[in-house]
N, C-alpha and C positions, 0 to 999 in steps of 0.2 A: 932151701932157697931155689933149688932146681924146679920145683913145682910152681913156684910163684913166677919165675921167669917164663916158664912155659905157658902159664895161664895168661900172663900179660902179653906175650907174643901172639897167642891165639886171639885175644881180644883186639889187638892192633890189626892183625890180619883180617879179622871179621869186619872191623870198621873200614879198612881199606877197600874191601870188596863191596861193602854196603855203599860207600861213596861212589865207586865205579858203577854199581847198579843204578843208583839214583841219577847219575849223569846220563847213562844210557836210556833210562826211562824218559828223562827230559828231552833228549834228542829224538826219541821215538814219538813223543807227543808233538814236537815241532814238525817232524816229517809228516805225521798224520794230518795235522792242520794244513800244511802246505799242499798235501795231496788233495784234501777236501776242496781247497780254494781252486786248485788247478782243474779238478773234475768239474766244478761249477763253471769255470771259465770255458772249458771244453764244450760243455752243454750249450752255453750261450753262443759260442762260435758255430757249432753245428746247426743251431736254430737259425742263425743269421745266414749261414751258407745255404740252407734249404730255401730260405726266402729269396736269396739272390738267384738260385737256380730256377725257381719258379718265375721270377721276373725275367730272367734271360730267355726262358722258353716262350713266354708271352710275346716277347719282342722278336724272336727269331722264327717262330713257327708261322707258316703261311696261312693258317686258317683265319677265316673272317676278314680277309683283306679286301675282298671284292664286295660291292654292295649287293644286298639281297633284293629280290624283286619288290619287297615291301617298301624299300627306301626309294623315294623319288627325289630327283634333283631339280625338277621344274616347279613352277608356281603352283600352289594348291589353293583351293577355294575360289570364290568368284573374283573375277577381275573387275575392279572398279575403275571406270573411266570418266 
């Protein structure tokens, strides 16, 4: 009878650890999926941030603020009277 009890206890212990392992694997899968979503979100945020930085530079840098000689502000062409 001792062997049977020992075998049953071993099977129960194995099932207990199998259940724990399955729970841990599910948790790992959930964490990996969450990480994938967060990394995707981070890529989008970085992309948007780079666009905003470019736009900010375009508005704050003083280049091209003064008219070039090619640009005229007077009338062009013949004057019709």
